[in-house]
N, C-alpha and C positions, 0 to 999 in steps of 0.2 A: 632822355632814356640814354643812360651810360653803362659803360661797362668798366668794374673798376675789378683787378686783378692784383690779389696778396700773394708773394713772396712766400716762401719757409720761414725766412728769419721772422717777416710780420702778422704769421700763426703761429710762431716759436714755442710760445708757453702762452699761460693763462695770460697773463698782463699782457701779452701784446694780441692776442687774441680782444683782449678788452680793447686797447686800442684801434684796433681796427672795428668794432660797433661802433664806439666814438666817432670816426671816419663814416663808416654806412650812415649813422644816424645823420648828421649834419647833410647828409647828398641825401637824404631821401624824396625831395622836391624834385631830382633832376631823377627819379625814376630806376636806381641803380638796378644791376645785375652783378653778384657779385662772382667771382671766379676766383681759386683758393689753390696754393700748393699745398702738398704734403708739409706736416711739422719740419723744420729744419733738422736734416740729416737723417732722417727716416727713409729715403728713397739712398741714399748711401748704405743705412743699416740692412737696406731687405735687400738688396745686391749681396751684399757681406755675408746672410743667411744661407744664400742662394746660390752662393761658389764656392762655401764650406759645405753645406748638407753635399752637394755633387763631388765633391773631392776627397769623401770620404767622413769630414768629421761632424758629424751628425749631433755629437755633445754641443760644438761649440754653435751652431748654426738654431739649436733646442735652446741654447741662453740665447743668445741675439733676439728671441722670439718673445721670452720671457719679458727682457726689458724692453723692449716694442710695448708691450701689454701692459709693466707696467707703468708705463711712463704715461702710454693714451687713458689710460684708466684714470692718472692720477687727475689729469684735463679736465677729462668729464666731471669727476667728483667734486673737482675748484669750480667750474663754471657754471655749471647746471644743478648742484645742488644733491637733494637725496629724495627727493620726491617719485612719483611714478616717471617721468619724461624723462628724469635720470637713470633711472632703472632702466628704462627702456634701451635708452641710448645704449650704456653699459653692456648690456648684451647683445646689442648691434656690433659693440667696436669687438667684445670678444667672440662671438662668431666670426667675424674675419680672420680676427688672429685666431680661430680656430682653425680655420681653412688654409691660412701659413704655413702652421705648422703640419698639417697635413701635403701640403708642397713643400714645402721642405723635407719630407721623409719620403715621398715619393721620387724626387733628386737622389735620395741617399741611395737608394734602393736601384734606380737607374744608372746613375755615378756621371750621366753629365746633366746639363741643362739645354733645351730649343731656345731658339728664340720668343718661341711660344708663349714655352708656361715662364719663363722669365718674364715676358708682360705683365702673366697672369699674378705674380709677386711683384712685378715692381708698380703694377697700379693697383697695389694695398693701401697705399699712403694714403694719396687722395679720397678712394674710399672710406679711409679711416678720418678725415680729418673733415673735408665737406659736413659730416653729419657735427661734430664735433661743433664746428665753426655755427653752424646752424643753429645747435640746438643754445649756444650762448649769446649771439642774438636775439634768441626768442626771449632768453631775459633778460637781457636787458631792453624789452619793451617790440623791440623790430618783428615785423610781421614776415619772418623768414618762411622760406618754404625748398626743401631740397628737391635737388635732382640731378638726377642718374648722369652723371655726366656723356655716358656710355650710349644713351639714347638723343644725343643733338650731337656729338661729334664722329660725324662716319668715315672710315677712313677706308685702301685697301687693306691689305692681308699683307703686307711687309712688315712683321712682327723686330719693333725694337728702334723703327726711324719710321713707322706708318705714315700714308700720303692723306693729306686729310681731301674729302670730297667736298667742296664747297659750296654746290649748287644744292646738293643732301644735306646738307648742313643748316643750311639755310631755311631750309623747309621745316627740318626738325625745330629749330630755333623759336618759328616764325606758330609751330602749332607749340609747342611745347613749353616756351617761356615767355613771349609775348605776351599770352593773357592773363599771365599771374603777374607781370608791370602790373596790366592796364589793370588788376583789378589793387590796385597799390600793394603787392607782396613784394617778397626781396627774394626773386632764387636764388639758390647758392647752388657752384659746381662745382665739382674736383676740375683741375686745369691736366693738360698732359695725358690724359687717357681718354681713351675713344673706344670704336668695336666698329668691327667690319659691318655691311651688310646682313649678314647672316649673323649680327649679335658675338661673334668672340672677339675680347678685351687685346685691345692693340693700346703702345705709347706712342707719342710722338718723338721720341728721343731728347734726350736731355734738357733742361730748359725751355719745355716746350710749352709749359702751363703759358707763358706770353704769345706764344702763338695761338694757343687754345683761345687765349682773351679777345685774343685778336678777327679770331673767325669768329668767334658767337658775335661780335660787335659788326660787324659786314655783313653777317648774317640779317641784325635784328635794323641795320642802317642807326647805326647808334651814332647820336651826336658830337661822343668823348669818349676815348678806348686812355684809361689809368692805371698805371705800370706800379703799385708802391711797395719800394724794396728799400733795404737799408739804408743808402745813400740818395745826397739829394736832389739828384737828378744824374745829367749825363753830364761829366768834367771834360776840361780840355786834356785831360790825358787821366789813366790811373793812378789815383794819389796815393796807391799802395807800390807805385813805382819812382812816381815823379814829386819831387816836390814843389808846391807851389801850382797844382793845377786848382783852377776855379769852375765855376759854376758855368753851363752853358745854358744862359734863359729861353732862347728859340733858336732854333735849328733843321733844318730842310732835312725832309724827308733823305733826299738822297744822300747827302751826306752821313746822317745818323745810321742806314741800314752798310757804310759802307765801315764806318765805323766800327758796328755790332759785328760783321762779317772780320775783319781783324784784328779784334783782340778786345772794343769794349766789354765788359762784363755786364753792364746794366738792360741791356738789352737781348732778346736774343736774336738771332739775324731773320730767320724767319718774321718775326713780328709786325715789322713796317708792310710789309709784301700787302695785306690785305686791307688796310688801314689805306696805303695808297691807288689800292683801286678804287674805294668808295671817298676817297679824300675825309679818312676820318684823324682828325685830329690823333696827337698822340700824347699823354702826358707823363713825364715821370715826378714823381712824390718820394717824400724816405715818408714810412711810414711812424717814426719813431720822433721825427720832427714835423706832423703836419701842418704847421703853421705856414713854414715851407713854402716859395714861390716854384718852385721844382722847374724843371724843363720842358719848353712845349716842342712839339715837331709836329709842323707844317709843310703844304707845298709852298709856303710865303716868306720866309723866312731873308730875313736880307741875307744876299751875298757877298762871302767875305775872300779873302785868298786861302788865310788857312782858320778852319775852323778848331781843331782838335788832329791831337798824335795818341793812334792806336799802336800796339805790338804783341806779338807772341811768337812765342817757343815753339817747340812738337814740331818745328817743319820739315817735309823733307826735299829731295828736289829727283827728280826724273828725267833726264836727260837722254834724248834718242836721238842717232846721227846716223843717216844713210844718203850718198850722193842718190839713190833714185829720189830722193824729194822736189831734186831742182828741175824744175817744169812740170812736175806731174800731180795733175789736176787729182784733186781728192786724196789726197797723202793722208793732211791731218787730218781730215774728217775719219780717217781711218784710224789713226792715232787717239782722237777725243773719244771712238766708238768703244773703244777697248777698256777705255776708262767707264766707261758710263755703264758696259756691261758688268764689273764688277763693284757699280755702286758709289763708287771713289769720285768724289768731288775734288776739283783740279781750282788753284784759288789764282796764280800767277802765272801768267807765260810770254815767254821771249822768245824768237824765232829766227834764224837765218838761213843763207839758201837752202844750207844740208843738214840742220841742226834744232832742232827743237828742243828748252826746258821749260817744265811745267812744276810747279811746286802741289805738295797735297800736307793737310795735318791729318789726316784718318790715312794708318798705312797698317788698317785689319786685312785689305785685301790685298797688299804691293806685293807680294812673292807671285801673285796670280798673273797682276799685270803685269809687270813685268814679264812675266816667262813667257805673256803670249807677244809684250813688244819688240822684242829677240826676234819675232819673225818680219817685223819692220827693219830691224837695222841694230845698230851696236847701241846698248842700254847702260848708262850710269846709273847711281844712285849714291843721292849726298844727304847722309845723316845731320841731326845734330844744327839744322841751320835757323834761323827763327826771319819773322820779317818788322819792317815797321813800315806804318802809313802814316804819310800825312797828306790830310782831308781839308778842303775847303772847296763851294763851288766856283770863285774864281779862280783857284789854282793855276789851270792852262792860261787864263790872259794875264797869269802876272810873274813873267818871265822873272824877276828877282826874287822872289819866294821859290821857286823852284832850286833857284841859282844858292839863295840859301839854305837850304834842305841838303844839296848835294856839301855845300861848304861846311857843313854843321856836321855832316858824317866824317869829314877831313881825311889820316890815312885807312880806316878802316877797311877791308877788304870787303869790296860789293858783289856778290856771285849773280845777281840778277835787278834790274832798274827797268821800271816799267810806269805808263800812265795808262790810265784806264781811258774806254774810247769815249767816254764822256767828258775827261780833264779835271775831276775832280778829286783823282788820289792817285796819288805820286806812290808807288810799292816800293820797297828795295829789299832784297834777301842779303842775311849778312851771316855769320855764325851766334847761333843762337845764344853762345852766352855776352854776346855786342850789344843784347837788344835793350837792354834796362837801364845802360850808361846811355846809350845813344837818344833813348827817346828824355831822357834828361835834357843831353843838350840841342837838341830839336827844341822841346817845349821853348827852353831857356832865351834859344836864337827866333822863336815864333812873338814869348810871351815875355817879354823882358819885364817889366813891370809886376807880372807875378811871382817873377824872380828873385825879386830882386826883398 
């Protein structure tokens, strides 16, 4: 039994969905469970309509709804034909889009959108794509069956980035999904979406379809979790930024998790966690070149000093300085509790006797965080920063690799430097506009044959 997740570009149009059907047909002996994202660009369009409606621009919002209606109904016609099943599917799609129209009209009256209402709107992308993909599979001779992901992906009620409840998910998957697989059918679920215990729709946050697939894979104890995207696999760097980036054939779980957290776009940062817990291999493939070897992510990949380079901008440094830190037990705990209360994750931390510097990339609640931190000491905020990550399982055991990394940075201002506790990630905080050129320099230093 495997779980195969297809991202938005892999189900972006009728041709892409037909390719996806071919991939699944070839995997029928492996008893696939399919998780799909919304059609490419749909979630952005849904959230744009919500924003337009809540800001008073109902005409633009309704126009956006109409564009989504035309796109999805065109996909239905092309993939499902014109028979009774196609008519039923078109009615289902139209009903979802009628619901969307009612929701944006309600937002225009209220004048604001709540996290719960945004979840109701954003979830419609997967609620539209999953039945379309199911119908397309059936027309291609695959015995596919639609499963409402909200009956499986049970979460808390933190709308917008709900926390999954793994034990409940495993129970639901065993009850609702596994029997279908054992009957030689192919369950198709939307990713990214879930529901509370009481049935209120939630979402896992952007990129959450990968996370959905991994959670379901862990729940059914799958033999593998396949992530199908629009690149050949995980690469030694982002090819949009770095010339000469090359495919990584095999990578360790911990390395992949670090790269995902620090800028690698192929995987959602949470994807690896449920797979690690169950020791399930994660494989990354290109749905446009299904013959490719992809990347295999396991616990036993060979250890190397440097596996890849990652980078990201939009980083903010928060600095807290207080003489009270010196010799005061629990002071750092107080600081981290402030971030926790305001649901703000910290990436990189460095400390001295009387100060601590932290980075965050989600500044939604930063103003409230800073206001509370001022009770602990003097607080400074530095914006327009970025993070570089040099990742390799044997990095700490290879002093020359760390020396090479620092040398490659040269005379660029380093605001923070940190080696993680496992010794596999050397992170460097620099000015945001230095991230891309430094990624190229670091990659050239560690992968010279790729640069040639």
